[in-house]
C-alpha positions in Angstrom: 36.2 257.4 181.1 35.1 254.1 180.7 32.2 252.4 182.1 33.9 251.0 185.8 34.3 247.5 185.2 34.6 247.2 181.4 38.6 246.8 181.9 38.9 243.1 180.7 39.6 240.4 182.9 41.5 237.8 181.6 43.7 235.3 182.4 40.5 233.8 184.8 40.9 230.2 185.3 37.7 228.8 187.3 39.0 225.7 189.7 37.7 222.3 189.3 36.5 221.8 192.7 36.2 222.9 196.6 36.3 221.4 200.0 33.4 222.9 201.7 33.5 222.9 205.3 31.3 224.8 207.8 28.1 226.9 206.5 29.8 230.4 206.7 27.9 233.4 207.0 27.3 237.2 208.1 24.5 238.4 209.7 21.5 239.1 207.1 24.0 237.2 204.6 22.4 234.8 202.5 24.9 232.1 201.7 25.3 231.0 197.7 26.9 227.8 196.1 29.6 230.4 195.5 30.2 231.5 199.1 29.8 227.9 200.0 33.0 227.0 198.4 34.8 229.7 200.4 33.7 227.8 203.4 36.3 227.9 206.7 37.4 224.9 208.2 38.0 225.2 211.7 39.9 222.0 211.9 42.2 222.5 208.8 45.5 223.9 210.6 48.9 223.0 211.9 49.8 223.7 215.4 53.4 225.3 215.3 54.6 227.1 218.2 57.3 230.2 218.7 59.0 232.2 221.4 57.6 235.9 222.0 59.8 237.9 224.6 61.3 234.7 225.9 58.0 232.9 226.8 56.3 230.2 224.4 53.1 230.9 222.1 51.1 228.1 220.8 50.1 229.3 217.0 47.1 227.4 214.9 48.2 228.1 211.4 45.6 228.0 208.2 47.6 227.5 205.5 47.1 229.6 202.1 43.7 229.9 202.3 42.1 231.0 198.6 40.0 233.7 199.1 38.4 233.6 195.7 36.2 231.4 193.9 37.9 231.9 190.8 41.6 232.7 191.1 43.7 233.7 188.5 46.4 231.2 187.1 49.8 232.5 187.5 52.8 231.2 185.4 55.3 229.2 187.4 58.4 231.3 186.5 57.8 234.8 188.1 59.9 238.0 187.5 62.6 238.3 190.8 65.4 240.6 192.2 68.1 239.7 189.7 66.5 236.8 188.0 63.4 234.4 188.6 61.5 233.3 190.7 59.5 230.0 191.0 56.4 229.4 192.8 54.7 226.6 193.8 51.2 227.6 194.2 50.6 228.5 190.3 46.6 228.2 191.1 46.3 230.7 194.3 49.6 232.1 195.6 48.7 235.5 194.6 44.9 235.6 196.1 45.6 233.4 199.3 46.1 234.1 202.8 48.1 232.7 205.9 45.9 233.0 208.9 48.1 232.6 212.2 45.7 232.2 215.4 47.3 232.5 218.7 46.7 230.5 222.3 44.9 233.3 223.6 42.7 234.1 220.3 41.3 230.4 220.3 37.8 230.4 220.5 38.0 234.6 221.0 35.3 236.1 218.1 36.1 239.7 219.4 40.0 239.5 218.8 41.6 242.0 216.5 42.7 240.9 212.8 46.0 242.5 212.0 45.9 242.3 208.1 49.3 242.5 206.9 49.7 243.8 203.2 53.1 243.0 201.7 53.5 245.0 198.7 56.7 246.8 197.7 56.4 249.3 195.3 53.3 248.3 194.2 54.6 244.7 193.1 52.6 241.7 193.1 53.0 239.7 196.7 53.1 236.1 196.6 51.9 234.1 200.1 54.1 234.3 202.8 54.3 233.4 206.1 55.4 235.7 208.6 55.3 233.0 211.4 57.2 230.3 211.1 57.5 227.1 213.6 60.4 228.0 216.0 61.0 231.6 215.3 61.3 234.1 218.1 60.5 237.2 218.0 60.9 240.6 220.3 57.4 242.6 221.0 59.3 245.7 221.3 60.6 245.2 217.9 58.5 242.8 215.5 54.7 243.9 214.4 54.8 240.4 214.0 55.7 239.2 217.6 53.7 242.1 219.1 50.4 241.3 217.3 50.5 237.8 218.4 51.5 238.9 222.1 48.4 241.0 221.5 46.5 237.8 221.6 45.2 239.3 217.4 44.5 237.0 214.9 47.7 237.8 212.3 46.9 237.6 208.6 49.4 237.6 205.8 47.9 238.4 202.4 49.1 237.9 199.0 47.3 240.1 196.1 48.0 240.3 192.2 49.7 243.9 191.2 52.3 244.7 188.6 54.9 242.4 187.3 52.7 239.1 187.8 52.8 237.2 184.9 49.7 234.6 183.9 49.7 231.5 182.8 49.1 232.5 179.5 52.1 235.1 179.5 49.6 238.1 180.3 49.7 240.7 183.1 46.8 240.4 185.5 48.0 242.5 188.1 46.8 246.0 186.6 45.0 248.1 188.8 42.7 247.7 190.4 43.9 244.3 191.2 45.9 244.7 194.1 43.0 246.5 195.8 39.8 244.1 194.1 42.1 241.1 196.0 42.6 243.0 199.4 38.9 243.6 199.1 38.2 239.9 198.3 40.2 239.0 201.5 37.9 241.4 203.9 35.2 239.6 202.0 36.6 236.2 202.8 37.1 237.2 206.7 33.6 238.5 206.8 32.1 235.5 205.1 33.2 233.4 207.9 33.2 235.6 210.6 31.0 233.1 213.0 33.5 230.1 212.0 36.8 231.9 212.4 38.5 233.0 215.3 38.5 236.8 215.7 36.2 240.0 215.0 36.1 240.8 211.1 34.4 244.1 212.1 38.3 244.6 213.7 40.0 244.5 210.9 43.3 246.6 211.2 45.4 246.7 208.0 49.2 247.3 207.9 51.5 248.0 204.9 54.6 249.5 204.1 55.5 251.7 200.7 53.3 250.3 197.9 51.6 248.3 200.7 50.8 251.6 202.6 49.4 252.8 199.6 47.7 249.1 199.2 46.2 249.7 202.9 45.0 253.0 202.4 43.1 252.9 199.4 41.2 249.6 200.9 40.7 251.5 204.0 39.8 254.4 202.0 37.2 252.7 199.7 34.9 250.7 201.9 31.6 249.1 200.3 32.4 251.2 197.0 29.8 249.6 194.3 32.6 250.5 191.8 34.7 247.7 192.5 31.6 244.9 191.9 32.3 243.9 188.7 35.8 243.5 189.3 35.0 241.3 192.2 32.5 239.3 190.5 34.8 238.3 187.9 37.5 236.9 190.3 34.0 234.6 192.4 35.0 237.2 195.7 32.7 236.3 198.7 29.3 238.2 198.9 28.8 238.9 195.0 25.3 237.3 193.8 24.4 235.8 190.3 23.5 239.5 189.3 26.5 240.8 190.4 25.0 242.7 193.6 27.3 243.0 196.8 25.6 240.9 199.5 28.9 241.4 201.8 30.8 244.6 203.3 34.8 245.3 202.5 35.0 248.0 205.0 37.8 247.7 207.4 38.1 248.9 211.2 41.5 250.7 210.8 44.6 251.6 208.6 48.1 251.6 209.6 50.3 252.6 206.8 54.3 253.9 206.4 55.0 255.8 203.6 52.5 255.1 201.0 53.2 255.9 197.8 49.6 256.9 196.6 47.6 259.2 194.6 50.0 258.0 191.5 47.7 259.9 188.9 49.3 263.2 190.5 52.5 261.4 192.2 55.0 263.0 189.4 53.4 266.5 190.1 53.8 266.9 193.6 57.2 265.2 193.6 58.7 267.5 190.9 57.3 270.7 192.4 58.9 269.9 195.8 62.1 269.1 194.7 62.1 271.8 192.0 60.9 274.6 194.0 64.2 275.2 196.4 66.8 274.3 193.6 66.7 270.9 195.3 68.0 268.7 191.8 69.8 271.3 191.1 71.5 271.3 194.2 72.1 267.9 194.3 73.3 267.4 190.5 70.2 264.8 190.2 68.5 267.7 187.5 69.2 265.2 184.1 65.8 266.9 182.8 65.3 270.3 184.0 62.6 272.0 181.3 60.7 268.5 182.1 61.1 269.0 185.5 60.0 272.4 185.4 57.3 271.7 183.0 55.9 268.6 185.5 56.4 270.7 189.0 54.2 273.6 186.7 51.0 271.9 187.4 51.3 271.4 191.1 49.6 274.7 192.4 46.4 274.2 190.4 46.5 270.4 191.4 47.0 271.2 195.1 44.3 274.1 194.8 41.4 271.7 193.8 41.9 269.3 196.5 40.2 272.2 199.2 42.2 271.2 201.8 43.2 272.6 205.1 45.5 272.9 207.5 44.5 272.2 210.9 44.6 275.6 212.0 41.9 276.3 209.4 44.4 277.7 206.7 44.2 276.4 203.0 46.7 273.8 201.9 47.9 275.2 198.3 51.4 275.6 197.0 51.9 279.1 198.5 51.3 277.3 201.8 52.7 273.8 201.5 56.6 274.4 202.4 55.6 276.2 205.4 53.2 273.1 206.2 56.1 270.7 205.5 58.5 273.0 207.7 56.1 272.7 211.0 55.5 269.0 210.4 59.4 268.4 210.2 59.1 270.9 213.8 56.8 268.6 215.3 58.3 265.7 214.4 61.9 266.7 216.0 60.4 267.7 218.6 58.1 264.4 219.8 61.2 263.1 219.4 62.9 264.8 221.6 60.3 265.2 224.3 60.0 261.0 224.2 63.2 260.3 225.8 65.6 262.3 228.2 68.3 260.0 226.1 67.1 261.4 222.4 69.0 264.5 221.3 69.6 265.6 218.2 73.1 266.9 216.7 73.8 271.0 216.9 74.3 272.8 213.9 77.9 272.0 212.6 77.4 268.6 214.1 76.6 265.3 212.6 74.1 263.3 211.9 75.3 259.8 211.6 73.4 257.5 209.7 73.1 253.8 209.2 71.0 252.1 206.3 71.3 248.6 205.5 70.7 245.0 207.1 73.1 243.0 209.7 76.2 242.5 208.1 75.8 244.7 205.4 75.2 248.0 206.7 76.6 251.3 205.8 77.3 254.2 207.9 78.0 257.9 206.9 77.9 261.1 207.9 75.9 264.1 207.4 76.8 267.8 208.3 73.8 269.2 210.2 73.2 272.6 208.1 69.2 272.5 208.5 68.2 272.1 212.0 68.7 274.6 214.6 67.5 272.9 218.0 67.4 273.5 221.6 68.2 270.0 223.2 67.6 271.5 227.0 64.4 272.8 226.6 63.7 270.3 224.1 62.8 272.8 221.4 63.5 273.7 217.5 64.5 277.2 217.1 64.4 277.1 213.4 64.5 274.9 210.0 66.6 275.6 206.7 63.9 274.8 204.4 66.5 274.5 201.7 68.7 272.5 203.5 66.5 270.3 204.7 65.2 269.1 201.0 69.2 269.0 200.2 70.0 266.6 203.1 67.1 264.8 202.0 68.4 264.3 198.6 71.8 263.6 199.3 71.5 260.5 201.5 69.0 258.9 199.1 69.5 260.1 195.8 66.6 261.4 193.9 64.5 259.4 191.4 64.6 260.0 187.7 62.0 262.7 186.0 59.3 261.3 186.0 59.9 259.8 189.1 57.2 257.2 188.7 55.4 257.1 185.3 59.0 256.8 182.9 58.7 254.0 181.1 58.5 254.7 177.8 59.3 258.6 177.6 61.7 259.1 175.1 62.3 255.9 174.6 63.3 254.4 178.0 62.2 250.9 178.3 64.1 249.9 181.4 62.7 252.0 184.2 61.2 249.8 187.0 58.3 252.8 187.5 55.1 251.9 188.3 53.8 252.3 184.7 53.2 248.7 184.3 50.7 248.9 187.2 48.2 250.7 184.4 46.9 249.4 180.8 45.0 246.2 179.6 46.2 242.8 180.5 47.6 242.3 177.4 49.9 245.2 177.1 53.1 245.5 179.5 52.6 249.2 180.0 50.5 252.3 179.6 51.8 255.9 180.6 49.1 257.2 183.2 50.0 260.9 183.5 49.6 263.5 180.6 53.5 264.2 180.7 54.6 260.7 180.0 51.8 260.2 177.8 52.5 263.2 175.4 56.3 262.2 175.3 56.1 258.7 174.9 58.4 257.8 171.8 58.4 253.7 172.0 57.0 252.9 168.8 54.4 249.8 169.2 54.0 249.8 172.9 50.3 251.0 172.3 50.7 253.8 174.5 51.0 257.5 174.1 50.5 260.1 171.6 53.8 258.7 169.2 50.8 255.0 168.9 47.3 256.5 169.3 47.9 259.9 167.5 46.2 261.3 170.5 47.2 263.7 173.5 46.5 262.7 176.6 43.3 264.8 177.3 41.9 263.5 173.8 42.6 260.0 174.8 41.1 260.0 178.4 38.1 262.2 176.9 36.8 259.0 174.8 34.6 256.9 176.6 36.4 254.1 176.0 38.9 254.6 178.2 39.8 252.9 180.7 43.3 253.9 182.4 41.6 256.6 183.9 39.3 254.1 185.7 42.9 252.2 186.6 44.3 255.2 188.2 40.8 256.2 190.0 40.4 252.7 191.7 43.7 253.4 193.5 43.8 256.2 194.4 42.2 256.9 198.3 42.3 260.6 197.4 38.9 259.9 195.1 37.2 258.0 198.0 37.9 259.7 201.4 35.1 262.2 202.3 32.3 260.2 200.0 29.4 259.6 200.4 29.8 256.6 198.1 32.5 254.7 200.2 32.7 253.8 203.8 36.1 255.0 205.1 37.9 253.2 207.9 37.3 255.4 211.2 40.9 254.9 212.5 43.9 255.6 210.7 48.1 256.1 211.7 49.8 257.3 209.0 53.6 258.0 209.3 56.4 259.2 206.8 59.7 259.1 207.5 61.9 262.5 207.8 64.3 261.2 205.3 61.9 259.2 203.0 62.8 260.9 199.5 60.6 257.9 197.5 57.6 260.1 196.8 57.0 263.7 197.8 55.9 264.8 201.7 53.2 265.9 200.2 51.2 263.1 199.5 50.7 261.5 202.8 50.1 265.2 204.1 47.2 265.7 201.7 45.9 262.1 202.3 46.0 263.0 206.1 44.6 266.4 206.0 41.8 264.6 203.6 40.7 262.4 206.6 40.8 264.6 209.1 37.9 266.6 207.4 35.5 263.3 206.7 33.1 263.0 209.3 32.9 258.8 209.0 36.7 259.1 210.4 37.2 259.4 214.3 41.1 259.0 214.7 43.5 260.2 212.4 47.3 259.9 214.2 49.7 261.1 211.8 53.2 262.4 211.9 56.8 262.2 210.1 58.9 259.7 211.9 61.8 261.6 213.1 65.0 260.5 211.3 63.5 257.1 209.6 63.7 256.8 205.4 61.2 255.1 203.6 60.6 252.4 205.8 57.9 250.9 208.1 56.7 249.2 211.2 60.0 251.2 213.1 58.1 252.5 216.0 55.8 248.9 217.1 54.9 249.7 220.9 53.8 253.2 219.6 51.7 251.8 216.8 50.3 248.7 218.6 49.7 251.0 222.0 47.6 252.9 219.4 45.7 249.8 217.7 45.1 248.8 221.5 43.6 252.2 221.9 41.2 252.7 219.2 40.0 248.8 219.6 39.1 249.6 223.4 37.0 252.7 222.5 35.0 250.8 219.6 34.4 248.5 222.2 32.7 245.2 221.9 32.4 244.2 217.9 29.7 242.0 218.4 27.2 244.6 219.5 25.6 247.3 217.9 27.4 249.9 216.0 30.3 247.7 215.0 32.0 250.0 213.5 33.6 252.1 215.8 
């Protein structure tokens, strides 16, 4: 493993000038020239009006605030769905934020800050505006509307990540760029806390899928010094001339949906889950059975190495994992049944009717319930057939390839959209980051794998100069939860749908069990979300009620003991 921070940071452009507004500060923080360049201008907003639940809400929109002093310049043409996308803000469009302040938060230094990261699949996230003039929101279905109604400052945060093309043609979004940028955005809010509405001591991070993973690593790794060299390179607030941190980047709460995280072990968890009961074979999705079996075979040792326990104190191992998942499914179903007298679940032999897709383009399909026996009158689950359950999950959404997350370069594959291009140096399109994929890469000249380096994965990662293992580590919350080096967020709300096949259920279960054992964490609200796919923000009233609860419990953020 290389010294953290040695991963080359290139394509960094220093802007010619900055507008300096009121002097920003955090308690005890000395403002240097670079931090002064990141001052927040209270008067530089655009007034807009939106409608929430039929009522007009005046909002102050602070547009595209660049949260770093040395943003990485991006190419004007970026890859997009079905072609390329032209971006306007090439200077800082991937390292800026839109801040929306509802009228109830004008001048309110205690309002929570709803910090939305908008990544999908760990892809780079260009700046967006979730709040638009004249828009109408329903607070029971829109997290944006609910946050504005609650009087929270709503922040859309852009960040670099995989797929980003730099102005020089390089790939400056490689790990840990997404986490580093999110930390830099938190530091900007801390730097300007006295000048901005809302409290940087009450930052609630929200994200789904890759955004759920980014929310998780941000929440897990607060103030860990391993990120300081990366923060210094982009001119993040609170890094002095010697590269030392003078500001905090821990957050108050995490609201994460279906986090695609623990990437270094995600393939192992995925193949074990969908092979242990023959799910791949049963659904005709086992094109590489020997490879799937080889990857899955590594799971028992990996799970044992975590040393996790279930709520009843029993060890969480490969031997107990299926029963653990079953119990989470039962709990999810019974929570759903008890939530509303009108809620019922199809009896054995009846159909689950599932609609997918958006308005005007949705499709409805029926799937026979052959796996869950319920007593709707008593709101209880009688039994779960795990073999049929996993087959149901893999039938309503086809399983990913083998390997699921690190397939580029494997047996000559150069078209896969897996997360392989999140790793490697800026000058390289991708690098395999798991042992199986590295040892089975057969694309000549891609700079990755045994074929190009002459080294097996174990040999390559044993070298001191290797940096891909640093990258894996710095985007994995499991490496920070429960450690003394990081200040992990004290409040967590994590959801994974019972129909989510995009990552293994094991990943979020492991995260939950790790959080539960961390003495820094006071509130963990973890559930399988009943009958939900790989998605997020489908339970807005419940999630917002939880945020309100933990905020109230934590008390005044301006008082001592602010972390809650």
